[in-house]
C-alpha positions in Angstrom: 40.0 -63.1 24.7 37.4 -64.0 22.4 37.9 -67.5 20.5 36.7 -68.4 17.7 34.1 -71.7 17.5 36.6 -73.5 15.1 39.4 -72.2 17.9 37.7 -74.0 20.3 37.2 -76.9 19.1 41.0 -77.1 17.2 42.1 -76.5 20.3 40.1 -79.1 21.6 41.1 -81.3 19.7 44.9 -81.1 19.8 44.7 -81.7 23.8 42.7 -85.1 23.6 45.3 -85.9 20.9 48.3 -85.0 23.6 46.0 -86.1 26.1 46.7 -90.1 24.2 49.8 -89.8 22.7 50.8 -89.4 26.3 49.4 -92.5 27.8 50.1 -94.1 25.1 54.0 -93.2 25.4 53.9 -94.9 29.1 54.9 -97.7 29.0 53.4 -99.6 31.9 50.2 -99.2 29.4 51.2 -101.2 27.0 50.5 -104.1 26.4 53.2 -106.8 24.9 51.9 -109.9 22.9 53.5 -113.0 21.0 54.2 -111.5 17.8 55.4 -114.1 15.5 56.8 -117.8 16.1 59.8 -118.8 14.4 59.8 -122.8 13.8 63.7 -124.1 14.1 63.2 -127.6 14.6 66.5 -130.1 14.3 67.6 -132.8 16.4 69.6 -131.9 19.4 67.1 -131.7 22.4 69.5 -129.2 24.5 69.3 -125.0 24.1 69.9 -122.5 26.5 71.0 -118.5 26.1 70.6 -116.1 22.7 71.9 -113.5 21.5 71.0 -110.4 19.9 72.8 -108.4 17.4 71.2 -104.9 16.6 74.0 -103.1 14.8 73.8 -106.2 12.3 70.5 -107.5 12.4 70.6 -111.0 13.7 69.7 -113.6 16.7 72.3 -115.6 17.9 70.9 -118.8 19.0 72.7 -122.1 21.3 70.8 -124.8 20.3 72.6 -128.2 21.5 75.4 -128.6 18.9 75.1 -125.6 17.0 74.3 -121.7 17.6 71.7 -120.8 14.8 71.4 -117.7 13.1 68.3 -115.7 12.3 67.6 -112.5 11.2 65.5 -110.4 13.0 64.4 -108.7 10.2 62.6 -111.8 8.0 63.4 -114.6 11.4 64.5 -116.8 8.9 68.2 -118.3 8.9 71.2 -116.8 7.5 73.3 -118.9 9.3 75.3 -121.7 11.5 78.3 -121.9 13.7 78.8 -126.3 14.6 80.7 -128.2 16.3 79.8 -126.0 19.7 79.3 -129.3 21.8 76.6 -128.4 24.7 77.0 -124.5 23.4 75.2 -122.2 26.7 76.1 -118.5 25.4 77.2 -116.1 22.9 79.1 -112.9 23.5 79.9 -110.2 20.4 83.1 -108.1 20.8 82.3 -105.6 17.8 85.3 -103.8 18.0 87.1 -106.7 17.0 84.6 -108.5 14.7 84.9 -111.3 16.4 81.6 -113.4 18.3 82.8 -116.6 21.3 80.7 -118.9 21.9 80.7 -121.4 25.7 80.9 -125.1 25.1 79.6 -127.0 27.8 81.1 -130.3 27.1 84.5 -129.5 25.8 85.2 -126.8 27.9 86.4 -124.6 25.3 85.7 -121.1 23.6 85.0 -121.4 20.4 85.3 -118.2 18.2 84.4 -116.5 15.2 84.1 -114.1 12.4 81.3 -111.9 13.5 80.7 -110.9 10.0 81.2 -114.6 8.1 80.1 -116.8 10.9 83.5 -118.8 10.1 85.2 -120.2 13.0 89.0 -119.1 14.0 90.0 -121.0 17.0 89.1 -123.2 19.6 90.2 -121.4 22.9 91.1 -124.6 25.5 91.1 -125.5 28.7 88.8 -122.7 30.7 86.6 -124.3 33.8 84.0 -126.7 34.3 80.9 -126.0 32.4 81.3 -123.1 30.6 78.7 -121.5 30.6 77.6 -117.8 30.4 80.2 -115.5 28.8 80.0 -112.1 28.7 81.9 -109.3 26.1 82.9 -106.3 28.9 83.0 -103.2 26.7 85.3 -101.0 29.5 88.3 -103.9 29.6 88.4 -105.4 25.8 88.5 -108.9 27.5 85.6 -111.9 27.5 84.8 -113.4 30.1 83.8 -116.8 31.1 81.5 -117.6 33.5 81.6 -121.6 34.9 79.1 -122.9 36.5 80.4 -126.2 37.3 82.5 -126.6 40.4 85.6 -124.7 39.7 83.2 -121.9 40.9 85.3 -119.1 39.3 85.6 -116.8 35.9 88.5 -117.4 32.7 89.2 -113.4 31.3 89.5 -113.9 27.3 92.0 -111.5 24.8 89.4 -111.3 21.6 92.0 -109.9 19.7 94.3 -112.9 20.2 91.8 -116.0 22.1 94.5 -116.4 24.7 93.1 -117.1 28.1 94.4 -114.5 30.1 93.4 -114.2 33.3 90.8 -116.3 36.3 88.5 -115.0 38.9 88.4 -117.2 41.1 85.0 -116.2 43.3 84.6 -119.6 44.8 81.2 -120.3 43.7 78.9 -122.4 43.5 76.6 -122.6 41.4 77.3 -119.4 39.1 75.4 -118.0 36.5 74.9 -114.9 35.0 77.6 -112.3 35.1 77.1 -108.3 34.4 79.2 -105.5 34.6 79.1 -101.8 35.4 81.1 -98.7 33.8 83.4 -98.7 36.7 85.4 -101.3 36.7 83.3 -104.1 38.5 81.7 -107.2 37.9 78.7 -108.9 39.2 77.8 -112.9 38.8 74.8 -114.7 40.3 75.3 -117.5 42.3 72.4 -120.1 42.7 73.6 -122.4 45.8 75.0 -119.3 47.8 72.5 -116.9 47.0 74.3 -113.8 46.6 75.9 -112.3 44.3 79.9 -112.2 43.8 81.8 -109.0 42.9 85.1 -108.4 41.4 87.6 -106.4 39.8 87.8 -106.2 36.4 91.0 -105.4 35.7 93.2 -106.9 39.2 90.4 -109.8 38.2 89.9 -110.6 42.1 87.3 -110.8 44.2 86.1 -108.1 46.2 82.5 -108.5 48.5 80.1 -111.0 48.2 76.2 -109.7 48.4 73.2 -111.1 50.0 70.4 -111.6 47.7 68.0 -112.1 50.3 65.0 -112.5 50.4 65.6 -114.1 46.7 66.9 -117.8 47.0 68.8 -119.7 43.9 68.7 -116.7 41.4 69.8 -116.9 37.8 69.4 -114.6 35.8 70.9 -111.3 36.0 70.5 -107.6 34.4 71.6 -104.1 35.1 70.0 -100.0 34.8 73.7 -98.2 34.1 71.6 -94.9 34.7 70.6 -95.3 38.1 73.0 -98.5 39.2 70.2 -100.6 40.0 71.9 -104.3 39.3 68.1 -106.7 38.4 68.5 -110.7 39.9 65.9 -113.1 38.8 65.5 -115.7 41.6 64.3 -119.4 42.0 61.5 -118.6 44.5 59.7 -116.7 41.9 61.0 -112.9 43.6 62.8 -110.1 41.1 65.4 -108.6 43.2 66.7 -105.5 43.0 70.5 -104.0 44.3 72.1 -101.0 44.4 75.2 -101.7 43.0 77.6 -99.3 44.4 76.2 -100.6 48.0 75.1 -104.2 47.3 72.2 -103.1 49.4 68.5 -104.9 48.4 66.5 -101.9 47.1 63.4 -103.9 46.4 62.1 -106.6 44.6 58.7 -107.5 42.5 57.2 -111.5 42.8 57.7 -113.1 38.8 56.8 -116.4 37.3 58.8 -119.9 38.6 61.6 -121.1 37.8 63.1 -118.2 35.2 66.7 -118.3 34.2 67.1 -115.2 32.5 66.2 -111.6 32.8 67.1 -108.3 31.2 66.6 -104.4 31.2 65.4 -102.7 28.4 67.1 -98.6 29.5 64.8 -96.4 26.7 60.8 -98.0 28.2 61.8 -98.8 32.1 61.1 -101.8 31.9 62.7 -105.4 34.1 62.1 -108.6 31.9 62.6 -111.8 33.1 61.4 -115.6 31.7 60.5 -118.0 33.5 60.1 -122.0 32.4 56.5 -121.5 33.3 55.3 -120.1 30.6 55.0 -116.4 31.6 57.5 -113.7 30.8 57.8 -111.2 33.8 57.4 -107.4 33.0 58.0 -105.3 35.9 58.4 -101.1 35.3 60.4 -99.0 37.1 58.2 -96.5 38.7 61.2 -93.9 40.1 62.2 -93.5 43.8 63.3 -97.7 43.6 59.3 -98.5 43.4 59.0 -101.2 40.9 55.6 -102.9 40.2 54.7 -105.7 37.6 52.6 -104.7 34.9 52.2 -107.7 32.9 52.5 -111.5 33.1 52.9 -112.4 29.2 51.8 -115.2 28.2 54.5 -117.5 26.3 55.5 -121.4 26.0 56.6 -124.1 28.5 60.3 -123.8 28.8 60.7 -120.3 27.4 63.3 -119.5 30.6 66.6 -117.3 28.9 65.9 -114.5 26.7 67.2 -111.8 24.5 66.2 -107.9 24.7 66.6 -105.7 21.0 67.3 -102.9 22.2 67.1 -100.6 18.9 63.3 -102.4 18.2 62.1 -103.2 22.0 61.8 -106.8 21.0 61.9 -109.8 22.8 63.3 -113.3 22.3 62.3 -116.4 23.6 63.2 -119.8 23.5 60.9 -122.4 23.6 59.9 -126.1 23.1 57.1 -129.1 23.5 57.6 -131.6 25.5 56.9 -135.3 26.9 56.0 -136.3 30.6 58.7 -136.4 32.9 60.4 -139.5 34.2 59.9 -141.0 37.6 61.9 -139.1 40.0 65.5 -141.6 41.5 67.6 -141.0 44.4 69.8 -139.5 42.4 67.4 -137.4 40.4 64.4 -136.7 42.5 63.2 -133.6 40.1 63.6 -134.9 37.2 63.3 -132.9 33.7 60.3 -133.5 31.3 62.0 -134.6 27.8 62.6 -132.2 25.1 60.9 -133.0 21.7 63.7 -131.9 19.5 61.6 -131.5 16.3 59.5 -128.7 18.4 61.7 -126.3 19.3 61.3 -122.6 17.9 61.4 -118.7 18.3 58.7 -117.0 20.3 58.9 -112.7 19.5 57.1 -110.6 22.0 56.0 -107.2 21.5 54.0 -104.4 21.1 
């Protein structure tokens, strides 16, 4: 069939546009960067996990003795939860309109109203050093990972705030927790370099999965579609496991001293937040092939992470640090002290 010259031109233009759109739609070809910085400051010199409430457009930040709550639309402070000494993590149980903080200093959990942010009760006592905390939609319970010597997980009913069980994992230094949709929980163990697996119904440990070649695992993320666990390890490796069998199916190089991991199912991206001032971005190419597509320059100490699964934005806490003190026998690798007033939140996006 003969084509009119204008038709040929139009078709050519459309083909170019389609090709350009197709390339632009590939998450692996897009460049991420720090697009904003929310100054918080304050006198608290400690911080830990963050949590995004995508429905309410809020960002919860564990910051020393309080949780600061920002609007993800503006970056402005919209509220605080106070009297949570040594707060580590925040869990959101939306069906119950409840939020929970793990308070490491007092071995307690604070339950608060998710809409008003008003504290409702203080739950005592969990195991030693309550740290990571997550709500599991399947069992409709809150799980508190105790990172100290007790090596266990405290289970809380989100309607009443009652402690309803304990999972004994005989762990070393327990870190982050994740759940599948089949009734199993997974906990990273930094000291033992394993993932502890437990049954969320019986609250019994069922397996320990080695993370070799990974060492010192901290951050943990989960891909529910492909049944994959992503463990960010201290020897600069992201280790990927089959969450059904525990088999290691891949790994990728990441930045040093990570303390957080997140998985974006929409873009097929795994993020690890690294204390060295980088955010490693790993793309799932399919067939258990994973490759690093970017190491985003962040700031020193930006070691934990929260992903807004609606917007795709990544949030990282960061601060300025002074010189590290001299090593001692009891503390051979002392950390540099944080300058409290420098605390801020970084926003990473395209």
